[in-house]
C-alpha positions, 0 to 999 in steps of 0.5 A, a space after each residue: 773831774 765828772 764835770 770836766 768830762 761833761 764840759 768836754 762832751 758839751 763843747 763837742 756838741 755845742 761846737 758841731 751844733 753851732 758850725 751846722 747852724 752857720 753852715 745852714 745860715 750861709 746856705 740860706 744866704 746863698 739861696 737868697 743871693 741866687 734868687 736875686 741874681 735870676 731875673 724873673 722872665 715870661 714863658 716864652 723868653 725862657 732860656 735853658 737853665 736856671 729860670 725864675 717865672 710867675 704864672 697861673 697853674 693849669 692842668 697838664 693833659 687834663 689831669 688833676 688831683 682830689 683833695 682828700 677832705 675838701 674833694 677840691 680839684 688841685 695839682 698839689 696837696 698836703 692833707 693833715 689830720 689830727 686828733 684832740 687828746 686830753 691829759 690827766 690835768 684836763 689840758 688838750 693837745 693835737 695828735 697827728 693821725 695822717 700826714 700825707 703829700 701828693 702832686 702831679 705834673 701841671 702847666 704854668 701859663 702867662 700871657 706869653 705862653 705855657 710851660 710844663 712843670 715837673 715837680 718832685 720831692 726836692 721841691 720847697 712848696 711854700 703855700 698857705 693853709 686853704 682849708 681847715 675844719 673841726 669835727 668832734 675831736 678831729 681837725 682836718 687841714 689842707 695846703 693846696 695848689 688849685 687851678 688858676 692859683 698864681 705861683 712863683 717858680 724857681 727851677 731848671 729849664 730844659 728842652 724836650 723836642 719843640 717845647 720847654 719843660 721846668 724840672 726841679 731835680 737838674 744841677 745848677 745854681 738854684 734852689 727848687 721852689 714853688 710858691 704862692 707868696 712870691 720871689 720877694 717874699 721868699 728872698 725875705 724869708 731866706 734872708 731872716 732865716 740866715 740872720 737867725 741861723 747866724 746868730 744862733 750859730 754864734 751863740 752856740 759856738 760861744 757856748 761851746 767855748 764856755 764849756 772848753 773853758 770849764 773843761 781846761 779850767 780858763 777863767 780869765 776874761 782876756 784869754 776867753 776873748 782871744 779864743 772867742 775872736 779867733 774861733 768866730 772870725 776863723 769860722 765866718 771867715 771860712 764860710 764867708 770865703 766859701 760863699 764868695 767862691 761859690 757864688 761868683 763861680 756859680 753865677 759865672 757858669 750860669 752866665 756862660 751856659 745861658 749866653 751858649 744857649 742864647 747863641 744857638 737860639 739866635 743863630 738858628 733864628 737868623 738862619 730861619 729868617 734867610 740870614 746868618 750870625 756868626 756869634 759876634 755880640 758886638 755886631 749884633 744890633 736890635 732884632 727889629 733889623 735884618 736879618 731878623 726883620 723877616 721874623 714874626 713880631 712875637 718871634 722878634 719880641 722873644 728874642 729881645 726879651 731873652 737877650 735882656 734878660 741875659 744881660 740883667 743877669 750878667 750885669 747883676 753878677 758884674 756888680 757882685 764881682 766889683 763889690 767889696 771884698 769880692 773885687 780883691 777876692 775873686 782874682 785871688 780865687 781865679 774867678 774872672 769877671 764876665 764880659 758885659 754884653 752890648 745892648 742897643 739903646 732901645 733894648 736898654 730902655 726895656 732893661 731899665 723899665 724892668 730893673 726899676 720893678 726889681 725890689 731889693 730883698 728886705 727882711 721887714 718888707 710889708 711891716 712898718 719900719 717901727 717894727 724893725 727898728 723896735 727889734 733892733 732896739 730890743 736887741 741892743 737893750 738886751 745886749 746892754 742888759 746881759 752886758 751888766 749881768 756879765 760884767 757883774 759876774 766877772 767884777 765879783 770873779 775878779 774880786 774873788 781873784 784879787 782879794 787876799 785871804 784873811 786869817 780869821 783873827 786877822 780880818 780887818 774892817 771892810 771887804 774881806 775873804 776867809 777860809 776855814 771849817 764851819 763850826 757851831 756857834 756857842 749855845 747854838 746848834 746846827 739844824 738837821 737836813 730833811 733828807 740827809 739828817 746831817 747838821 746843816 747851816 744852810 740847806 734847800 729842801 724841794 719837793 716835787 710832784 709828777 703830773 700829766 702822763 706821757 710827753 705831757 708829764 711834768 714836775 710841779 713844785 710843791 714845797 720849796 724850803 730854804 734854811 740858813 743859820 749863823 755859824 763860825 768859820 775856824 782856821 788855826 788863828 781863831 773863829 769869825 761868825 758868818 751870818 749868811 742872810 742875803 748871801 749867794 749860797 753855793 752848796 756842793 752836797 746834793 741828795 735826792 730821792 724818788 718815791 712813785 710820782 714824788 721827787 725829793 732833793 736837798 742841797 746843803 752846807 754842813 757842819 765840818 765843811 771847808 768854807 770859803 766866804 767873801 763879804 763885808 767885814 763889820 762890827 759884830 752886833 752881838 759883841 761890838 768889840 769883834 768883826 763878823 762877815 755879813 752882806 755888804 751895803 753896796 751891791 757892787 761887792 759880792 757876798 758868797 758863802 759856799 762849801 766850793 773851793 775858791 777856784 770852783 767859785 771863780 770858775 762858777 762866776 767866770 762861766 756865768 759872766 761868759 755866758 751873759 757876755 755871750 748873750 750880750 755879744 750875740 744880741 748886739 750882732 743880731 741888732 746889726 744884722 737886723 739893721 743891715 737887713 733892713 737896707 737890704 745888705 746881705 754880703 758875707 762881709 756884713 756878717 763878718 763886720 758885725 761879728 767883730 763888733 763883739 770882740 771889740 766891745 769885749 776888748 774895751 770892756 776888758 781894758 776897763 776891768 783890768 783898770 779897775 782891778 789895779 785900782 781896787 788892789 791899790 786902795 786895798 793896799 791903802 786901806 790895810 796900811 791905814 789900819 796899821 797906822 791907826 793901830 800904831 797911833 793907838 799904841 803910841 798914845 798908850 805909852 805915856 799913860 803906862 810910864 806914869 802908872 808904873 812910876 807911881 808904883 816904883 817910885 823907889 825903883 829909879 833904874 826901872 823908871 830910867 829904863 822905861 823912859 829910855 825905851 818911850 824916848 826911843 819910840 817918841 823919836 821915831 816918825 812912821 810915814 811909810 812901811 820902812 820907818 813903820 817896820 823900824 818903829 814896830 821893832 823897837 816897840 816890840 822890844 819895849 813890849 817884851 821888856 815891859 811885860 818881863 818887868 811886870 812879871 819881877 815887881 809884885 806891886 805892878 803885877 797886882 795892879 788891875 789897872 796895869 794888868 788891863 793896859 798890859 792886856 791892851 798892849 799885847 792885843 795891839 801888838 797881836 793885832 799889828 802881827 795879823 794885819 801885817 800879813 793882810 798888808 803884805 799879801 795885798 802888796 804881793 797881789 798888787 805888785 804881781 799884777 802891775 808887773 804881769 802881762 798885759 796889765 804892766 802895759 796899762 799900768 805904766 801908761 796910768 802911772 801905777 807904782 809898786 808898793 813896799 813890803 812891811 819887813 817886820 815880823 813879830 810872834 804873837 805875845 802872851 803874858 803869864 797870869 793875864 787872861 785876855 778876856 776880850 778879843 782884839 780891838 777892832 780896827 773900824 769906824 766907830 760905831 755910833 752910840 744909841 741916843 741918850 734917853 730920859 727917864 721913862 714915866 708910865 702912860 698917864 696914870 696907868 699901869 700896864 696890866 693884862 687878864 690872866 686866863 689860866 694858872 702858871 704862865 698863860 696870858 690871855 689874848 686881851 687888850 691892855 686894861 686900865 689900872 691904878 698908876 704904879 708909884 714910878 709913874 709921872 702923870 701928864 707930859 710935863 714930867 720934872 726936869 730930873 725925871 726927864 733927864 733920867 734919875 739914878 737908882 738908889 742902892 738897895 737898903 742894907 737891912 733888907 738885903 741882910 734879911 733874905 739870907 736865909 731860905 725863909 727870909 727869902 721865901 717871905 721876901 718873894 711873897 711880899 714882892 708879889 703881895 706888893 704888886 697884887 691888889 690884896 686888900 684887908 679882907 684879903 689877908 685871910 686868903 693870902 695867909 691860906 695860900 702862904 700856909 705859914 703863920 711866921 712867914 705871913 707875919 714876915 710878909 705884912 712887916 716887909 710889904 710897906 718897906 718894899 712899897 716905899 722903894 723905887 720900883 726899879 729895885 724890885 727886880 734887884 731884890 728878886 734876884 737877891 731872893 732867889 738863891 735862898 728859894 733854891 736852897 729851900 727844901 721845896 722850892 717847887 711848892 714856893 713857886 706854886 704859891 707865888 703863882 697862886 698869889 699873882 692869880 689873886 686878882 683878874 690882872 697881871 703886871 709886868 713885874 708878875 709877868 717877869 716873875 712868871 717867866 723866871 719861875 718857868 726857868 727856875 722849874 726847867 733848872 730843877 728838872 735839868 731841862 733849862 734850854 731853849 726850844 728846838 730852833 725853827 726859824 733862822 731868819 727874823 725876816 719871817 717873823 716881822 710882825 712878832 719883832 714889830 710887837 715886841 719893839 713897839 711894846 717895850 718902847 711904848 712903855 715910855 712916858 712920852 711919844 718922843 721918847 717912845 719914837 726914839 727908842 723904836 729908831 734905836 731898836 730898829 737900828 740895832 736889829 740890822 738883819 736882811 730882809 727884816 722889816 720892822 714897823 711900829 705898831 700903835 701901843 693901844 694895838 699891842 694886846 698882851 696875848 698877842 706879845 706873849 704869842 709873839 714870844 713863843 714864836 721868837 724863842 724858836 729863833 736861832 741863838 744869835 738872832 735871839 741874842 740880837 733881839 735882846 740887845 736891841 731891846 736893851 738898848 732901846 730902853 737906854 741905861 738902868 737909870 734912864 728906863 722905867 720900871 715897867 720897861 725893866 720888868 718887860 726887859 727882864 721877861 724878854 731875857 727869860 722867854 728868849 734864854 739870853 742873859 742881859 
């Protein structure tokens, strides 16, 4: 509500400001056109009224001023004194100490005479800086009119006695100006101000309309376009019509006034020459003829110039009356075009010569044409760029508007929209907001410091932290995982705090918020059986996660799009106005036509967007139907297998077999080609599924069959899948049909051949079967995910076992490089591995006698010691030391007996033996003591194997379980993109344990393709550069990731080594270490 109030307030402010700027713009345009209608004259030919004259400044009555600092003699000055000020950051600025203006009456002189000027504060003094100096921390600047300066005057001439005076306060059709730059420059400046003012006014008025849309909840582009066109066209039409009337009326009054003045002067001069003139302009010949021939030459020349100037002004006014649209509007406004005054041929030649000197107004005069074309090109490019941004936002908004909301359990592959409550994932916990301390899935925390003082103070960002983590969106049907990485996250929770010069702010999405999300529904890499919502592969589709409502999101996108399109529209208008200004065209219609380009452009854009909308909606219906069709085919293919299995169990139940066969036959006779036939088929199949589940419950043999149970589960899941998809399909059909029947889309739909789609009428409730646990989520209707490339058996690096130095007891691993060690038994030297190894050898079963021997705690303890002794470099001389560590003669003897058996095993079986022995260790009286002894045995030599490293991680977890503290560290990272180096290390190390470079490379590519996270850039690091210490440090950081991303990393590592049969022992050992360090089960 408060947002709408502010929108209404800004609507009023922007509208008033825009109208004011447009009024100023047309005022500058009128002043420019006024100046262009007043021809430049000479002093002796000045007529009472509006005048434009050029000459040199001179003293009147000997009076002059003295400039305050330079002490120069002048008739006008503006004096500015400034003081340099330095703020707390050392930045300097100038502060005004004194600013004063003074002027006196002075004269304007040209070769024909002198006229007195009487300036006043209404005059626009347009002068350059003529003096500037700096002394200490003071700066002094002067603008002056000095004696003999050439200046241009636009004022109002009046008669005082026998002399003429130019005043600047009398009413008339002029703007008072005293300029050193000349009339052409002044006209160009006013034209530029008019263009920029009109552009700014149109832009601000357009923004006021955006505020109005926010206030009343308008988000449709077509309605906005209509309102924009009405508002801008109406406003420009009003100002344009007013300008035309004031222009023509003022010009006509000026012509009549000056004509009357000249008639009086001619009559007086004729009488002075001894003749008479009756005021008949057609009978007035050259002033060289009688009765004017008796006048002095200067007097005759003065009269001639006065008449030529009057005719020049009159003909310019007539041309304006005859231009479009003035020749239509003038009669309607009751304005009459002035009659043309006759002019003798000799005087006509003078007029032609003077008009040739006149230069039309151009906004870029004095600069290269390329400068003007460059600005026009920039305006058009800016227009196209902001058009692209605006269309993108509008397209996102229309995508939100057109896409039906899916239930969490009914989301299908592709672009999807969900709503629900934000909840934690299993095994994950929301982070706490730095200010709110509320559980958050997203927050942005900004710390600012205020630096500087007074008006130079500003806020500087000292810290800007963004966090986002995976969470679930839950509705009444279930949940779907949302990974917000790369999303447009829009949060409405805001919190801020001020402490002295520090400011803290937090925006967040919190646990329990009602969430709106739209993005790409794809196969979840964590489960591979369900969908999750993530970033679309194509940037043309939106990915938004927000705790604002869908309507609020649509409004935000619509307003952003409208704002960008406003800039696009105004940029195009600015380019067109610049183009008109380059060629000296400044009619009100130019502004009106330039403004019409925007609505025409936006109207075409609206048609394209509406057409694309209908295409999108039709494709959405077709996609949903395709998903249903795929599901129906899967169910149809399941029935023969189901009948065959049931028949094998119930050979003696002929009536049951007959009933099932009959049900299947009825289904086989139905062909699904459209929603009508699909509804018929689904009705029959629903009856079949219900009957079959009842038969299963009545026959114990069927109910006890694991295969039948599994197939029943699949049948139920497919049935429920259809029930959820049907709702999505019908929602899409309803949206599409409503759209093509609505105005104005219906006209476009009919002309482009869009046809209505049929609903899927069949409804079925979601089924459940007694005693059947649905352990898997419903199958996903999505493109098949490519399987990871098959990897061959991985031999170790040529004759080397991977070992690194141990720097401390327990689990610490030193940051030393990988060192040489004897080849482990599972290594195959050289590149020419046997064919069976290249394809991957199967892992044999554990020997029964070894498994049977570790059921008791003592035997399990001996097995654990033997596994380490086999791995560690114990020699005959080290047996006493080993015995001292074990501290049990019986267990020591058992260890010596087990070690040769373990040494003969496939090294890939050692972890399996370890897992079999762990329960026995847990049952021992002092499991902690066993852990300590195992660590001491590992520390016997100066290096550590990957098996020992994995065992150390397992022992850490075992110790934590006994202390009831087996949980991952507090999450500090919610994006693996922040840990590129660490992920690259793990990926390079686990795949670098391969026998061949080709296998290592393919494994790395598999790891990289599995960890598809926005912003994550994994690069392969040479294996020789992967020190064990760096790897261990990388684990420390990666363990601080949130649960979903740790799970994805473990999964990527597992897929990169292939199956257990394809992996080497070193890879399996390291994979187990990854699992234990990241607290994710394999």
